[in-house]
FIZANU-790144 format. One line per 5 residues: number of its first residue (from 1); for each residue x, y, z of N, C-alpha, C. Coordinates in pm, 1 decimal. Atoms other than C-alpha are relative to their C-alpha. Layout:
NUM> X Y Z X Y Z X Y Z  ...
//
This chain:
1> 50.8 -117.1 -23.0 14.8 -3.7 9.6 71.3 123.2 -0.2  -68.5 -141.4 -1.5 132.4 358.9 -100.0 -45.1 90.5 107.4  33.2 -89.4 -62.7 155.1 639.1 118.7 -152.4 45.9 -12.3  105.3 -65.7 18.4 -129.1 796.2 -80.1 -131.3 -76.7 31.5  104.5 97.0 -12.6 -365.7 496.0 -70.6 -10.7 -7.6 169.6
6> 10.6 13.7 -134.7 -282.9 479.7 325.1 -96.8 113.9 32.6  71.8 -135.5 -49.0 -414.1 835.3 364.4 -142.0 -13.3 -34.2  142.6 35.8 45.4 -716.2 740.9 146.6 -90.0 -72.6 82.6  66.1 71.5 -108.1 -801.4 473.9 378.8 -59.1 62.8 134.6  16.1 -62.5 -139.5 -784.7 662.2 691.6 -89.1 138.7 9.2
11> 73.4 -121.0 -3.8 -946.3 993.6 575.4 -147.3 -11.0 -40.2  148.7 3.6 41.4 -1326.8 1057.8 523.2 1.1 7.8 -159.2  23.9 9.7 157.0 -1460.8 1043.0 157.7 59.3 133.2 -47.8  4.5 -143.0 50.8 -1450.9 1422.5 116.2 161.2 28.4 4.6  -114.4 -22.6 -9.1 -1080.6 1426.7 202.8 88.1 -87.4 -116.5
16> -61.5 85.7 103.6 -979.1 1153.3 -37.9 3.1 75.8 -121.9  6.9 -57.4 144.4 -1095.0 1352.0 -335.8 105.8 127.0 13.4  -95.4 -102.4 -1.4 -873.6 1645.4 -197.7 147.8 -36.6 -18.7  -132.1 35.5 -2.7 -562.4 1428.7 -174.6 43.3 -37.5 -158.1  -9.7 29.7 154.5 -634.8 1296.8 -540.4 34.0 138.1 -98.1
21> 2.2 -140.7 72.1 -684.1 1659.8 -659.3 131.4 86.4 18.8  -135.3 -36.9 -24.5 -366.0 1768.9 -505.7 96.2 -45.4 -96.2  -126.0 58.1 86.6 -152.0 1523.3 -684.7 -32.9 31.0 -144.2  33.1 -38.4 131.8 -333.8 1607.2 -1019.0 39.2 145.8 -28.2  -32.9 -139.4 17.3 -282.8 1978.4 -941.8 150.7 17.8 -9.6
26> -126.4 9.3 3.3 81.5 1911.8 -871.8 67.0 -38.3 -144.9  -40.1 31.5 138.5 120.5 1743.1 -1214.6 -26.2 103.5 -86.2  48.2 -124.5 101.6 -64.5 2016.3 -1399.4 83.2 106.1 14.6  -81.0 -117.1 -13.6 166.0 2274.7 -1244.8 139.0 -45.7 -64.7  -124.7 47.3 55.6 477.6 2066.3 -1332.1 -23.8 -11.5 -164.3
31> 39.6 14.4 130.6 328.7 1984.6 -1686.3 17.8 159.9 -72.3  4.1 -135.5 62.6 270.8 2372.9 -1747.4 136.5 57.9 -2.0  -141.5 -40.3 -9.0 622.7 2456.1 -1638.6 80.3 -50.5 -124.7  -56.0 83.9 95.7 744.1 2212.5 -1893.3 -35.8 61.7 -138.8  32.3 -60.7 103.0 569.2 2401.8 -2163.6 77.7 118.6 -47.4
36> -72.7 -103.8 32.3 779.1 2714.8 -2137.6 111.9 -30.3 -99.1  -86.7 22.2 96.5 989.7 2729.5 -2440.7 141.7 52.7 55.3  -112.9 -45.7 -12.0 1365.5 2772.6 -2422.3 12.9 144.5 -41.6  -20.9 -148.5 37.8 1462.5 3156.5 -2439.9 -112.1 73.1 49.7  122.1 -74.0 -48.2 1142.3 3245.7 -2260.3 -34.6 -42.0 152.3
41> 11.0 44.5 -155.0 1008.6 3269.5 -1894.8 -151.0 17.2 -15.0  129.1 -28.3 -44.0 676.9 3271.8 -1736.4 -2.3 36.4 163.9  -0.7 -29.2 -132.5 580.3 3408.1 -1392.8 -89.1 -128.6 85.8  79.1 82.0 -71.0 421.5 3202.7 -1109.3 -148.3 -2.1 -21.8  124.3 -38.0 33.3 114.6 3380.2 -1167.5 -65.4 -51.0 -111.4
46> 52.5 36.3 143.5 93.6 3287.6 -1520.4 -38.1 -149.7 -7.0  19.1 145.5 -36.8 111.1 2909.2 -1420.6 -122.1 -16.6 61.6  121.7 12.8 -101.0 -137.3 2952.8 -1149.0 -127.2 33.9 -71.0  153.3 -34.8 57.1 -402.0 3120.1 -1382.7 -8.4 -113.6 -85.3  24.4 112.9 58.5 -365.4 2816.3 -1625.8 -44.0 -131.3 57.5
51> 20.9 111.7 -72.9 -377.1 2552.8 -1387.0 -124.6 7.3 107.9  112.9 -20.2 -88.6 -639.4 2711.5 -1142.5 24.4 -0.6 143.6  -38.6 -7.0 -144.7 -460.4 2779.3 -815.3 84.2 119.5 17.9  -98.0 -122.3 -25.9 -231.1 3042.2 -662.1 145.8 -15.6 -32.2  -138.5 -18.5 6.8 113.1 3151.2 -728.2 75.6 -63.5 101.3
56> -87.6 46.2 -99.7 242.7 3054.8 -391.1 4.0 -186.6 -14.6  8.4 169.3 5.9 117.6 2668.3 -445.9 103.0 -37.8 -129.6  -93.1 45.8 101.0 302.4 2681.0 -781.9 138.4 6.9 25.7  -106.4 -12.3 -62.5 608.6 2793.3 -606.8 46.3 -109.4 96.4  -15.8 115.7 -86.8 587.2 2526.8 -338.0 -0.3 -128.5 -66.3
61> -2.1 140.7 57.4 521.7 2237.2 -582.8 149.5 -5.2 -88.1  -128.5 6.2 60.2 815.7 2353.2 -789.4 126.3 -9.5 82.2  -93.4 -17.3 -93.0 1047.5 2396.4 -504.0 10.9 -147.4 79.0  16.7 137.5 -54.9 953.8 2027.1 -393.9 5.0 -109.3 -123.5  3.6 67.5 110.8 985.0 1889.2 -741.8 135.1 -82.9 -22.8
66> -116.4 50.1 34.7 1330.5 1774.4 -719.9 91.6 51.9 -115.3  -63.8 -50.9 103.0 1435.8 1990.9 -992.1 -18.8 -45.9 -153.4  1.0 91.4 111.9 1295.2 1785.6 -1268.1 -61.6 73.6 -117.3  66.3 -66.5 86.0 1133.3 2081.9 -1440.1 98.6 126.6 -21.7  -67.6 -119.6 45.8 1264.3 2396.6 -1609.5 -30.6 130.2 94.9
71> 15.1 -78.3 -109.0 1241.7 2585.8 -1276.3 43.0 147.6 -14.9  -88.8 -115.8 18.7 1487.4 2862.9 -1399.3 -85.7 84.3 -92.8  101.8 -96.1 88.9 1214.5 2987.9 -1644.3 -113.9 44.8 43.7  120.8 -48.4 -93.5 962.6 3065.6 -1363.4 52.3 128.1 91.5  -52.8 -126.3 -100.6 1004.6 3422.5 -1205.0 -131.7 67.0 49.5
76> 113.7 -75.4 -65.5 797.5 3643.0 -993.5 -55.8 102.0 -116.7  71.2 -88.2 97.2 547.2 3885.2 -1144.6 61.9 129.6 -43.4  -77.0 -118.8 28.3 791.8 4159.2 -1143.0 115.2 -24.1 -106.1  -108.6 48.9 73.8 1049.6 3944.0 -1339.7 101.9 -17.6 76.3  -132.5 21.6 -84.8 1290.0 3909.6 -1038.9 -3.8 -158.6 13.2
81> -18.0 125.7 -37.9 1424.9 3579.7 -978.1 13.9 -14.2 151.5  -4.7 24.9 -120.0 1401.2 3413.4 -644.2 144.2 5.1 64.6  -145.3 -5.1 -29.4 1710.7 3520.9 -464.2 95.6 -114.8 29.0  -82.1 103.8 -30.3 1847.6 3193.9 -351.4 14.1 -80.4 -124.9  -40.9 79.9 132.0 1832.1 3064.2 -717.6 71.8 105.7 -95.5
86> -20.8 -83.0 78.1 1949.3 3368.7 -857.2 124.1 -37.2 -110.4  -120.2 43.4 71.6 2309.4 3262.9 -966.9 -15.9 -105.4 -97.4  19.6 151.0 93.6 2218.1 2916.0 -1117.9 -107.3 58.2 -109.3  118.1 -17.8 90.1 1882.3 3054.2 -1283.3 56.3 84.1 -97.5  -60.3 -105.3 75.4 2080.0 3360.3 -1425.5 80.0 -64.1 -107.1
91> -70.8 86.1 108.0 2332.7 3123.3 -1578.5 -73.3 -59.9 -107.0  102.0 73.6 98.8 2074.3 2892.4 -1723.9 -63.9 88.5 -115.4  68.2 -68.1 99.9 1884.3 3176.1 -1871.2 96.6 77.4 -101.3  -97.7 -66.1 119.4 2199.5 3342.3 -2032.7 35.6 -87.9 -93.0  -27.6 92.3 97.9 2265.5 3018.6 -2192.2 -119.5 -11.6 -103.3
96> 118.6 -25.6 92.7 1916.1 3058.4 -2354.3 -19.7 107.6 -64.2  4.0 -148.1 54.0 1973.2 3411.9 -2450.6 -90.2 82.7 64.5  77.9 -66.3 -97.6 1772.8 3562.6 -2166.6 88.5 82.1 111.5  -65.4 -77.7 -107.7 1945.9 3859.9 -1986.8 -68.7 8.6 119.2  81.6 -48.3 -114.3 1881.9 3907.9 -1637.2 87.6 122.2 79.3
101> -49.8 -121.2 -53.7 2022.2 4259.0 -1556.2 -63.6 22.8 151.2  43.8 -14.3 -142.0 1996.1 4302.5 -1159.9 -94.5 -93.9 30.0  84.1 115.1 -74.9 1844.7 3982.5 -1108.5 -148.8 -10.9 -66.7  123.6 -18.1 60.1 1540.8 4068.7 -1339.5 -9.4 -28.0 -149.0  36.6 28.0 136.8 1392.1 3941.8 -1675.4 -81.2 117.6 -52.1
106> 79.4 -96.4 81.0 1234.1 4179.0 -1914.0 -132.4 -73.0 -50.3  122.8 91.9 39.1 884.7 4018.4 -1929.7 -68.3 51.7 -117.4  65.4 -58.8 139.7 759.2 4253.8 -2198.0 70.5 -89.3 -127.2  -71.0 55.9 119.7 1021.1 4089.2 -2419.8 11.5 -166.6 -11.0  -33.7 133.0 -11.2 1075.8 3730.1 -2282.0 -114.4 -86.2 49.6
111> 122.0 95.4 -64.8 737.3 3620.2 -2134.6 -64.8 -87.7 -95.2  63.7 68.6 69.2 598.5 3323.3 -2290.2 -146.1 19.8 -17.1  155.5 -5.3 -20.9 251.9 3305.2 -2392.5 -42.5 -152.3 2.0  35.4 106.0 -31.5 117.5 3008.7 -2231.3 -167.9 -21.3 -17.5  137.4 20.5 -8.0 -230.8 2847.5 -2290.7 -72.5 85.3 -72.3
//
């Protein structure tokens, strides 16, 4: 029995749906992030609007995903990069042709059109 199925057995029916929905929501967030093309960025809010959740949940899911998605292509609403990720994200974005002067991406120029 997996952890999720163990939870489902112990929780009331109404909570079982929430567990499945959260897993599906996390998958949707990661899939949306994977659609950001090289040389472009999106914001946490852009992904949140597509998926139907809040930007903080997008950030949380991405931070716990193990780095399997293109996390460096997701920035804050003002174009800034999360401070603890600044050095690596800036280097990866530079490789893709996206400049990050002052730790910020020009969203007018580099924002991807998702969904």
